[in-house]
C-alpha positions in Angstrom: 4.5 -19.9 40.3 7.1 -22.7 41.5 9.3 -23.6 38.1 7.1 -27.1 38.0 3.8 -24.7 38.4 5.2 -22.7 35.5 6.4 -26.0 33.2 3.2 -26.7 33.9 1.3 -24.7 31.7 3.1 -25.8 29.0 1.6 -28.7 27.5 4.8 -29.0 24.7 7.1 -29.0 27.0 6.4 -33.0 27.7 6.9 -33.8 25.0 9.2 -36.6 23.9 11.8 -36.2 21.4 13.9 -39.8 20.4 12.9 -41.3 24.2 14.1 -38.3 25.5 12.7 -35.4 27.3 12.3 -32.3 25.6 14.7 -29.0 26.7 13.7 -26.2 24.0 16.0 -23.9 23.5 14.8 -22.2 20.5 12.5 -19.7 22.2 14.3 -16.2 19.8 12.4 -18.4 17.5 9.2 -19.6 18.2 8.1 -19.6 22.4 6.0 -22.5 23.6 2.4 -21.6 24.2 0.7 -22.0 27.1 -2.4 -23.5 28.1 -4.3 -19.8 28.6 -3.6 -18.9 25.5 -4.2 -22.4 24.0 -7.8 -22.2 25.5 -8.5 -18.9 24.4 -7.4 -19.6 21.1 -9.8 -23.0 20.9 -12.6 -20.6 23.0 -13.0 -17.7 20.2 -12.2 -20.5 17.3 -15.3 -22.4 18.7 -17.5 -20.3 20.3 -17.4 -16.8 18.3 -16.3 -17.9 15.1 -18.0 -14.9 12.9 -16.8 -11.8 11.2 -15.6 -8.9 13.4 -16.7 -5.6 12.9 -19.1 -6.1 9.8 -22.0 -8.3 11.6 -25.0 -7.7 14.3 -25.2 -10.9 15.3 -24.2 -12.8 18.9 -21.2 -14.2 17.5 -19.8 -11.4 15.6 -20.4 -8.8 18.7 -18.3 -11.7 20.6 -15.4 -12.5 18.0 -14.8 -7.8 17.7 -14.8 -7.9 21.5 -12.1 -10.2 21.7 -10.4 -8.7 19.6 -10.9 -5.0 20.2 -10.2 -5.9 24.2 -6.4 -7.4 22.8 -6.2 -3.9 20.6 -6.6 -2.8 24.3 -4.1 -5.2 26.4 -1.4 -4.6 24.3 -2.1 -0.4 24.4 -1.7 -0.7 28.2 1.4 -3.2 27.9 3.6 -0.5 25.5 1.7 2.4 27.4 1.1 3.6 23.7 -1.1 7.5 23.9 -4.2 5.5 23.3 -5.8 2.3 21.4 -5.5 3.3 17.4 -1.9 3.4 17.7 -2.3 -0.5 17.8 -2.6 -1.8 14.4 -2.4 -6.0 13.8 -0.5 -8.0 11.4 0.8 -11.2 11.0 3.8 -10.6 12.6 6.9 -7.8 12.6 8.1 -9.0 9.3 4.5 -7.9 8.1 4.5 -4.8 10.3 8.2 -3.5 9.2 6.8 -4.4 5.3 3.9 -2.1 6.1 6.0 1.2 7.6 8.1 0.8 4.5 6.1 0.1 1.9 3.8 2.6 3.4 6.6 5.6 4.7 8.4 5.6 1.5 5.4 6.0 -0.8 3.8 9.0 1.7 7.8 10.4 2.0 10.7 9.0 0.4 12.0 11.0 -2.9 15.2 9.7 -5.0 18.9 10.6 -3.4 16.9 9.6 0.2 18.6 7.7 2.7 17.1 4.7 4.5 19.5 3.8 7.6 19.5 0.0 9.0 21.8 -1.9 11.6 24.5 -4.4 10.0 23.3 -7.0 13.0 19.3 -6.6 11.7 16.7 -9.6 10.8 16.7 -9.9 7.4 13.1 -8.5 8.5 13.9 -5.2 8.8 17.3 -5.1 6.1 15.3 -6.1 2.6 11.6 -4.4 3.0 14.3 -0.7 3.6 16.3 -2.3 0.3 13.2 -2.9 -1.7 11.6 0.9 -1.0 15.2 2.2 -1.8 14.9 0.7 -5.2 11.3 1.4 -6.6 12.0 5.4 -4.9 15.6 5.8 -5.6 17.0 5.8 -1.8 20.4 5.2 -0.4 20.2 2.5 2.0 22.9 3.1 4.8 24.1 0.6 7.2 25.0 1.3 11.0 28.5 -1.5 11.5 28.7 -3.6 14.4 32.5 -3.9 16.7 33.8 -6.6 17.2 31.5 -7.7 20.5 29.0 -6.9 18.7 27.6 -3.2 20.1 26.3 -0.9 17.7 28.9 1.6 16.7 26.4 5.1 17.8 29.0 7.5 16.5 29.3 6.1 13.2 25.6 6.3 13.5 25.6 10.1 14.5 28.0 10.8 11.2 25.8 9.4 9.0 22.6 11.4 10.1 22.4 14.7 7.1 19.1 16.0 5.7 19.1 13.8 3.8 18.1 10.7 6.4 14.6 10.1 6.2 14.4 7.1 8.3 17.0 4.6 11.1 15.3 1.5 11.6 17.2 -0.6 14.2 16.6 -4.3 16.4 15.3 -3.4 20.7 17.5 -6.6 21.0 19.6 -9.0 18.7 18.4 -12.1 17.3 21.8 -13.2 17.1 24.0 -11.2 19.5 21.8 -11.2 22.0 22.5 -7.0 22.7 19.7 -5.3 24.3 20.7 -1.9 22.7 20.3 2.0 24.0 17.2 2.2 21.3 16.4 5.7 23.9 19.6 7.3 22.9 19.7 6.1 19.4 16.2 7.6 19.7 17.2 10.7 20.8 20.3 11.4 18.4 17.8 10.2 15.7 15.3 12.7 16.7 17.7 15.6 17.4 17.8 15.4 13.7 14.8 15.4 12.6 14.3 11.9 12.0 12.0 8.9 12.6 13.2 5.8 14.5 11.7 2.4 13.9 12.5 -0.5 16.4 12.3 -4.2 15.7 11.0 -5.3 18.8 11.2 -8.8 18.2 13.4 -10.3 21.1 12.8 -7.3 23.0 8.8 -7.5 23.9 10.0 -10.7 25.4 12.1 -9.8 27.4 12.8 -5.7 28.2 10.3 -4.2 29.7 8.6 -1.6 26.9 7.3 1.8 27.6 7.0 3.1 24.4 6.6 6.7 25.5 9.7 5.8 27.6 11.8 5.0 24.4 10.0 7.6 22.4 10.5 5.7 19.2 7.6 6.7 16.8 7.3 2.5 15.6 7.7 -0.5 17.3 7.1 -3.5 16.2 7.0 -7.5 17.5 5.0 -10.3 16.7 3.2 -12.6 19.3 4.1 -16.3 18.9 7.3 -15.3 20.1 5.6 -14.0 23.3 3.6 -17.0 24.1 1.1 -15.9 22.1 -0.6 -17.7 18.5 1.1 -17.8 15.6 0.9 -15.3 12.3 -0.2 -12.4 14.8 1.9 -9.5 15.2 1.5 -5.9 16.0 2.9 -2.7 15.1 3.0 0.6 16.9 2.7 3.7 15.5 2.5 7.6 17.0 -0.5 8.3 15.9 0.4 11.6 14.3 2.8 9.3 11.2 -0.6 6.5 11.1 -2.5 9.5 10.4 -0.3 11.0 7.2 0.4 7.2 5.9 -1.6 5.6 3.2 -2.5 2.3 3.6 -0.9 -0.7 3.1 -3.3 -3.1 1.8 -6.7 -2.0 0.0 -9.9 -4.3 0.5 -12.9 -4.8 2.9 -13.0 -2.8 6.6 -10.3 -1.1 5.3 -12.5 2.0 3.4 -14.7 4.5 4.7 -16.8 4.5 1.7 -16.2 3.2 -1.4 -17.5 4.5 -5.2 -15.8 4.4 -9.2 -16.1 7.8 -8.7 -13.7 7.4 -5.5 -12.7 5.8 -1.9 -12.0 7.2 1.2 -10.7 5.1 3.8 -11.8 4.4 7.9 -10.3 6.1 10.4 -6.4 4.8 11.7 -6.1 1.7 13.2 -8.5 0.2 10.7 -7.1 1.9 7.5 -4.3 -0.5 8.4 -6.0 -3.6 9.0 -7.7 -4.9 5.1 -9.8 -8.1 5.1 -10.5 -10.6 8.0 -8.4 -10.6 10.5 -6.9 -13.9 12.5 -9.5 -12.9 15.1 -9.0 -15.4 16.9 -4.9 -16.0 17.1 -5.6 -11.6 17.9 -7.1 -12.5 20.8 -4.6 -14.7 22.3 -2.4 -11.9 23.4 -4.0 -11.3 26.0 -3.1 -14.7 27.7 -0.2 -13.8 25.9 1.0 -10.3 27.9 -0.6 -11.9 31.5 2.1 -15.0 30.7 4.7 -12.4 30.1 4.2 -10.1 33.4 3.5 -13.1 35.5 7.7 -14.0 34.5 8.6 -10.6 35.4 8.1 -11.6 39.0 11.4 -11.3 41.5 11.7 -14.5 42.2 11.1 -15.5 38.0 13.8 -12.9 37.2 16.3 -14.4 39.2 16.4 -17.7 38.2 16.4 -16.9 35.2 19.1 -14.4 35.6 21.3 -16.8 37.4 20.7 -19.8 34.4 21.6 -16.8 32.0 24.9 -16.0 34.1 25.8 -20.1 34.8 25.4 -20.3 30.6 27.4 -17.4 30.4 30.2 -18.3 32.5 30.0 -21.6 30.2 30.1 -20.9 26.8 32.8 -18.1 28.1 34.8 -20.2 29.6 35.3 -23.5 27.3 38.0 -22.5 24.4 36.6 -24.7 21.7 33.9 -21.5 21.2 33.8 -18.6 19.5 31.0 -16.9 21.5 29.5 -14.2 20.2 27.3 -10.8 21.3 29.9 -9.9 24.5 28.2 -6.9 26.2 29.7 -4.5 28.4 27.6 -5.6 31.0 25.8 -8.9 31.7 22.4 -6.9 32.3 22.5 -5.6 28.6 21.8 -9.2 27.5 19.0 -11.2 27.0 19.0 -14.8 27.8 20.6 -15.9 23.9 23.9 -17.2 23.0 25.3 -17.5 19.8 28.7 -19.1 18.8 31.0 -21.5 16.6 32.7 -24.3 17.6 36.8 -24.5 15.9 36.7 -27.5 13.8 32.7 -28.6 13.6 29.9 -27.3 11.6 26.8 -25.9 13.0 24.5 -28.4 11.3 25.6 -31.4 12.7 25.8 -29.9 16.1 22.6 -29.5 15.9 21.2 -32.2 14.5 24.0 -34.3 17.3 21.7 -32.5 20.3 18.7 -33.1 18.4 18.8 -37.0 19.2 19.9 -35.7 23.0 16.3 -33.7 23.0 17.8 -30.4 22.8 16.0 -28.4 20.2 18.3 -25.5 19.9 18.9 -23.1 16.2 21.8 -23.5 13.6 22.5 -21.8 10.7 22.7 -18.2 9.3 19.5 -17.4 11.8 17.8 -14.4 8.9 20.8 -12.2 9.3 23.6 -13.3 7.2 25.0 -9.5 6.5 26.2 -10.1 10.7 27.7 -13.6 9.8 29.8 -11.4 7.2 31.0 -9.5 9.3 31.8 -11.9 11.5 33.4 -14.0 9.0 31.2 -17.3 9.5 28.7 -19.2 7.2 26.4 -19.7 10.9 26.5 -19.9 14.0 25.2 -22.4 16.8 22.0 -20.8 18.8 21.5 -21.3 22.1 18.0 -19.1 23.5 16.0 -19.5 26.4 12.8 -18.7 28.1 11.7 -18.5 31.7 10.5 -22.0 31.6 13.9 -23.6 31.0 16.0 -24.5 34.2 18.7 -24.7 35.5 19.0 -28.5 35.0 18.6 -28.7 31.7 21.1 -26.3 30.8 23.0 -28.5 32.5 22.2 -31.4 30.8 22.7 -29.2 27.8 26.6 -28.6 28.5 27.1 -32.3 28.9 25.1 -32.9 26.0 26.8 -29.5 24.3 30.9 -31.4 24.8 29.7 -35.2 23.7 28.6 -34.4 21.2 31.6 -31.8 19.8 33.7 -34.8 20.9 32.0 -36.7 18.3 32.7 -34.1 15.4 35.7 -33.3 16.3 
């Protein structure tokens, strides 16, 4: 597909903002959705709006089929060993919370240790903090260097007999750096330590093969990869899912219920209590088709060219301090966070908004990382394959105008 053909599939991109064409550069927060996703959502909501897995009537059967087809699609997409290793949640946050609670209940004792990364999203920090407080465990942190790379030598020193789990991001949502997940997993597994990977950004920009990565858990959200909001996935190796107790309880996740005791459904239903977002989950099918369509040679070449152009422009501007400088540009997704000396990130974001450009400003749910780099917040530009070189050029020009207005 040409870039014009791609953009026509995303209705939101034709929006006008203050009389200007929308330039949407906040894709790391939430991506826009293609017609195929919107149509699937509408189809399930209108034609098969019934509770799944329960009734035997036609609408319930159709809704259940769409939901379970999505599970199969996700399994194939990330190359899980079985469909039972795919648990649907409301997002990456819910997925991490599920593992943090259930793993804590099953395996964590006082003085045990959990390791997280300094560049982690709050959703991959706070659930572990709460679990450690509840269980009397200790939270330890992998530092990042000045360029934003994880200091794996420090991780190696931290691993010991008390370490029970390591939780890291596949790609930092602030720095855009793709971490060497396989190397991290191999290091941790050599000490018998399981690994959870926050793939909220990685699932969009990287080919994810959970067998190749070797991780024990991989989590991601639908709304960042063109699917409906309120959807997410927890991949877990079956051996772990079988061992973990349920996170939430209620309908659907049970085997038998009596006042003398309750048994639980097999995985993955054990972790899918209550009425699921079946219309949303069904949109994983067209969303994954969209992600895969963006991985063809021409589309990837166009995205790489845009990434290189913007990276060069930001690096060459002596007013800008760019965070997240990888060893190779291949190890960075098209996401750029930076500050401008003498200008507040919120002021710049507000001015850019008036120019029709949507960017993210603030702490990006990564306050410890902001503290690491000594800033109160940053400006973030995150691109998707439907963004164009013309938009990037317009952003560069508009950004210069915004800077001149506040300095």
